[in-house]
C-alpha positions as CSV (number, residue, x, y, z in Angstrom):
1,M,0.0,0.0,0.0
2,P,1.3,3.5,-0.7
3,E,2.5,5.5,2.2
4,I,1.2,9.1,2.4
5,E,3.4,11.6,4.3
6,C,2.6,15.2,5.0
7,I,5.9,16.9,4.5
8,V,5.0,20.6,4.7
9,E,2.0,22.0,6.7
10,C,2.0,25.2,4.6
11,A,-1.8,25.7,4.5
12,N,-1.7,27.0,0.9
13,I,-4.8,28.8,-0.2
14,L,-4.4,27.2,-3.6
15,G,-1.2,25.1,-3.9
16,E,-0.4,24.4,-7.5
17,G,2.3,23.5,-10.0
18,P,4.7,21.2,-8.1
19,I,7.8,20.5,-10.2
20,W,11.0,18.6,-9.3
21,H,14.3,20.2,-10.0
22,P,16.7,17.3,-10.8
23,A,19.9,19.2,-10.4
24,E,19.0,20.8,-7.1
25,R,17.1,17.7,-5.9
26,M,14.4,19.9,-4.6
27,L,10.7,20.4,-5.2
28,Y,9.2,23.7,-6.2
29,W,5.5,24.7,-6.1
30,C,3.3,27.8,-6.0
31,D,0.5,29.2,-3.9
32,N,-1.7,30.8,-6.5
33,L,-3.8,33.0,-4.3
34,K,-1.3,33.9,-1.7
35,P,1.2,34.6,-4.5
36,S,4.4,32.9,-3.8
37,V,6.9,30.2,-4.9
38,H,7.9,27.5,-2.4
39,R,10.8,25.1,-2.4
40,F,11.2,22.0,-0.3
41,D,14.6,20.2,0.3
42,P,14.1,16.5,1.1
43,A,17.6,16.3,2.4
44,T,17.3,18.9,5.1
45,R,13.5,19.1,5.4
46,E,13.8,22.9,5.0
47,T,11.3,25.0,3.1
48,R,12.0,28.4,1.5
49,V,9.2,30.8,0.4
50,W,9.5,33.7,-2.1
51,P,6.5,36.1,-1.9
52,L,5.3,37.6,-5.2
53,Q,3.2,40.6,-6.1
54,K,1.1,38.8,-8.8
55,Q,-0.9,35.6,-8.8
56,V,1.0,32.7,-10.2
57,G,-0.6,29.6,-11.7
58,S,2.4,27.5,-12.8
59,I,6.2,27.6,-13.2
60,V,8.7,25.8,-15.3
61,F,12.5,25.9,-15.2
62,R,14.6,27.7,-17.8
63,E,17.6,26.2,-19.5
64,S,19.6,29.4,-19.0
65,G,18.6,29.5,-15.4
66,G,15.7,30.9,-13.4
67,V,11.9,30.4,-13.7
68,V,9.3,31.1,-16.3
69,A,5.7,31.4,-15.0
70,G,2.1,31.7,-16.1
71,M,0.7,34.6,-14.1
72,E,-2.3,36.9,-13.9
73,C,-0.2,39.4,-16.0
74,G,0.7,36.7,-18.6
75,F,3.9,34.9,-19.3
76,C,6.8,36.2,-17.1
77,F,10.3,35.5,-16.0
78,I,10.7,35.5,-12.2
79,D,13.9,36.3,-10.4
80,L,13.4,34.4,-7.2
81,E,16.2,36.1,-5.3
82,N,14.7,39.6,-5.5
83,G,11.1,38.8,-6.5
84,R,11.4,40.8,-9.6
85,I,8.9,39.9,-12.4
86,E,9.8,40.6,-16.0
87,E,6.7,40.4,-18.2
88,I,7.1,38.6,-21.5
89,I,3.7,38.8,-23.1
90,D,0.1,38.8,-21.9
91,P,-2.1,36.9,-24.4
92,E,-5.3,38.0,-22.7
93,K,-4.7,41.6,-21.6
94,E,-8.2,42.4,-23.0
95,L,-9.7,39.9,-20.5
96,P,-9.0,41.4,-17.0
97,G,-11.1,38.6,-15.4
98,N,-8.8,35.9,-16.8
99,R,-5.3,34.7,-15.7
100,L,-2.9,32.0,-16.8
101,N,-3.1,28.8,-14.8
102,D,-1.7,25.3,-15.4
103,G,1.3,24.8,-17.6
104,K,4.1,22.4,-18.7
105,C,7.0,22.4,-21.2
106,D,7.1,19.9,-24.0
107,R,10.3,18.1,-24.9
108,A,11.2,20.8,-27.6
109,G,11.3,23.4,-24.8
110,R,8.0,25.2,-25.5
111,Y,5.9,26.3,-22.6
112,W,2.2,25.3,-22.9
113,C,-0.1,27.1,-20.5
114,G,-3.9,27.5,-20.3
115,S,-5.8,30.4,-18.9
116,M,-8.9,30.5,-16.7
117,D,-11.9,32.7,-15.8
118,A,-11.2,33.7,-12.2
119,D,-14.9,33.5,-11.5
120,L,-15.0,29.9,-12.7
121,K,-18.1,30.6,-14.9
122,S,-17.4,31.8,-18.4
123,P,-15.7,29.8,-21.3
124,T,-13.4,32.7,-22.1
125,A,-10.1,30.8,-21.4
126,A,-7.7,29.3,-24.0
127,L,-4.6,27.2,-24.4
128,Y,-1.4,28.9,-25.4
129,R,2.1,27.9,-26.5
130,L,5.1,30.1,-25.6
131,D,8.0,29.4,-28.0
132,P,11.7,29.8,-27.1
133,D,11.8,32.9,-29.3
134,M,9.1,34.4,-27.0
135,T,6.3,34.3,-29.6
136,C,2.9,33.3,-28.2
137,H,0.4,31.2,-30.1
138,R,-3.3,30.5,-29.2
139,M,-3.8,26.8,-29.8
140,D,-7.4,26.2,-28.7
141,G,-10.1,27.9,-26.8
142,D,-13.6,28.2,-25.3
143,F,-12.6,26.7,-22.0
144,T,-13.4,27.9,-18.5
145,V,-10.6,26.6,-16.2
146,S,-7.4,25.1,-17.9
147,N,-5.7,22.3,-16.1
148,G,-4.2,18.8,-16.4
149,I,-1.6,19.5,-19.1
150,A,0.7,16.5,-19.6
151,F,2.5,14.8,-22.5
152,S,2.7,11.0,-23.3
153,P,6.2,9.5,-23.1
154,D,6.3,9.0,-26.8
155,D,5.4,12.7,-27.5
156,K,2.4,11.6,-29.6
157,V,-0.4,12.7,-27.2
158,M,-1.1,15.9,-25.2
159,Y,-3.6,15.9,-22.4
160,F,-5.6,18.9,-21.3
161,S,-8.4,19.3,-18.8
162,D,-11.2,21.9,-18.6
163,T,-12.0,21.3,-14.9
164,R,-15.3,23.1,-14.9
165,A,-16.4,21.2,-18.0
166,E,-15.5,18.0,-16.0
167,T,-13.6,16.8,-19.1
168,V,-10.0,15.8,-20.0
169,Y,-9.2,16.0,-23.7
170,A,-6.5,14.2,-25.6
171,Y,-4.9,15.7,-28.7
172,D,-2.7,14.2,-31.3
173,F,0.6,16.0,-30.7
174,D,3.3,16.8,-33.2
175,L,6.5,17.5,-31.3
176,A,8.5,18.8,-34.2
177,G,6.0,21.4,-35.2
178,G,4.3,22.0,-31.9
179,E,0.8,21.4,-33.4
180,L,-2.3,19.8,-32.0
181,A,-5.0,17.8,-33.9
182,N,-8.0,15.5,-33.3
183,R,-9.2,16.7,-30.0
184,R,-11.4,14.0,-28.3
185,V,-12.7,13.2,-24.8
186,F,-10.2,11.2,-22.8
187,I,-11.9,11.3,-19.4
188,S,-15.2,12.5,-18.1
189,T,-15.7,13.1,-14.4
190,K,-19.4,14.0,-14.6
191,D,-20.4,10.9,-12.7
192,I,-17.9,11.1,-9.8
193,A,-17.3,13.5,-6.9
194,G,-14.0,14.9,-8.0
195,R,-12.8,16.8,-11.0
196,V,-9.4,16.6,-12.7
197,D,-7.1,19.4,-11.7
198,G,-3.3,19.2,-12.2
199,A,-1.7,16.0,-13.7
200,T,1.4,14.2,-14.8
201,V,2.2,11.1,-16.8
202,D,4.4,8.2,-15.6
203,S,7.1,6.3,-17.6
204,E,4.5,3.7,-18.7
205,G,2.2,6.4,-20.2
206,Y,-0.4,6.3,-17.4
207,Y,-2.1,9.6,-16.5
208,W,-2.0,10.6,-12.8
209,C,-4.2,13.5,-11.6
210,A,-5.6,15.2,-8.6
211,H,-9.4,14.7,-8.1
212,I,-10.1,18.1,-6.6
213,H,-13.2,18.0,-4.4
214,G,-12.9,14.2,-4.4
215,G,-10.1,13.7,-1.9
216,E,-7.9,11.4,-4.0
217,I,-5.2,10.9,-6.6
218,A,-6.3,8.8,-9.6
219,R,-4.3,6.9,-12.2
220,Y,-5.8,6.4,-15.6
221,D,-4.6,4.0,-18.3
222,P,-3.8,5.3,-21.8
223,E,-7.4,4.4,-22.9
224,G,-8.8,6.7,-20.2
225,K,-10.0,3.9,-17.9
226,I,-9.4,4.5,-14.1
227,E,-6.8,2.0,-12.9
228,R,-6.6,3.0,-9.2
229,T,-7.2,5.7,-6.7
230,I,-5.2,6.8,-3.6
231,P,-7.4,8.4,-0.9
232,L,-5.9,11.5,0.8
233,P,-6.5,13.1,4.2
234,V,-7.7,16.3,2.4
235,R,-10.7,16.7,0.1
236,H,-9.1,19.3,-2.3
237,P,-5.8,18.0,-3.7
238,T,-4.8,20.2,-6.7
239,M,-1.9,18.6,-8.6
240,C,0.7,15.8,-8.5
241,T,4.1,15.3,-9.9
242,F,6.9,12.7,-9.6
243,G,10.2,13.6,-8.0
244,G,12.9,12.2,-5.8
245,E,16.2,10.5,-6.7
246,G,14.4,7.8,-8.7
247,F,11.4,9.8,-9.7
248,D,9.4,7.3,-7.6
249,V,7.8,9.8,-5.1
250,L,4.5,11.4,-6.0
251,Y,4.3,14.9,-4.6
252,V,0.8,16.4,-4.1
253,T,-0.3,20.0,-3.5
254,S,-3.6,20.9,-1.9
255,S,-5.9,23.8,-1.1
256,T,-7.8,25.5,1.7
257,K,-9.8,27.7,-0.7
258,F,-12.7,25.3,-1.2
259,L,-13.3,24.3,2.4
260,E,-16.9,24.5,3.5
261,P,-17.9,25.9,6.9
262,G,-16.8,23.5,9.6
263,E,-14.7,21.5,7.2
264,A,-11.4,23.0,8.3
265,A,-11.6,21.4,11.7
266,R,-12.0,18.0,10.2
267,Q,-9.2,18.5,7.7
268,P,-6.3,20.2,9.6
269,L,-3.8,19.3,6.8
270,A,-5.8,21.1,4.1
271,G,-3.4,23.1,2.0
272,A,-0.4,21.0,2.9
273,L,2.2,19.4,0.6
274,F,2.2,15.6,0.6
275,A,4.6,12.9,-0.6
276,I,3.2,9.5,-1.6
277,H,5.8,6.7,-1.4
278,D,5.6,3.1,-2.9
279,V,3.1,4.0,-5.6
280,G,4.6,1.3,-7.9
281,A,5.4,3.7,-10.7
282,T,8.1,6.2,-11.8
283,G,7.8,9.6,-13.4
284,L,9.8,11.5,-16.1
285,V,11.9,14.6,-15.9
286,E,9.9,17.7,-16.7
287,P,11.6,19.5,-19.7
288,Y,13.0,23.0,-19.3
289,F,11.9,26.1,-21.3
290,A,14.5,26.5,-24.1
291,G,14.2,30.3,-24.3
């Protein structure tokens, strides 16, 4: 049975975007609504926090050093040492109620990031691709809350969730050209308690995701069939990623934002960072942004 360990009781309002730094051997993640980047060192058990002035939905590492982020002001570079934010491009500056949210790099070093309607109501969000030359391309649209971005190990499929639509889509993915085709439904969560939030793919091509509002991590096979679930001590997990020396630890962020009255007392670990050991799977290195 997997072992679930609470490793940081950080009470994140909306923990998101966990990502393992293989050179540093540390885990980074964000608190979207108390804007900050966090880093956990498994060797020392120490955590460092960098407060930010803008909401941050996801981060990826940059080949030349530093961090690239999807934020409420668009795509940005962040200097963690001084908190300085350098804006690259805001693809939705005409939509002040939107912000960038979940994002991942593909293995050609492009940063894919989806936006969301902050009120969780309107299908005004879209999926964007930031290229290493800093050009931004709108790849698909009419979503409400973008999440669940992940790529199959063979680079032939890209996964993308619209959490409010309770649907995960699969696209045919062309790594060389960075193009998408043949969008189809991969997972529907309309008949279960949880919805797919952040996600990752393991070395066998299985899709791991957080079932926010459902209190569990789920593993789906490449056909979209649920293979297993791992119950958590919190109802609102937000994203999972693999890390550790052998990429065999599943790290999970969570949220306090969606707690109902009286629920906090029953879930004292809400918003914490968890590590799940002995899951019987290994992950893959997340690519860096090539720009």
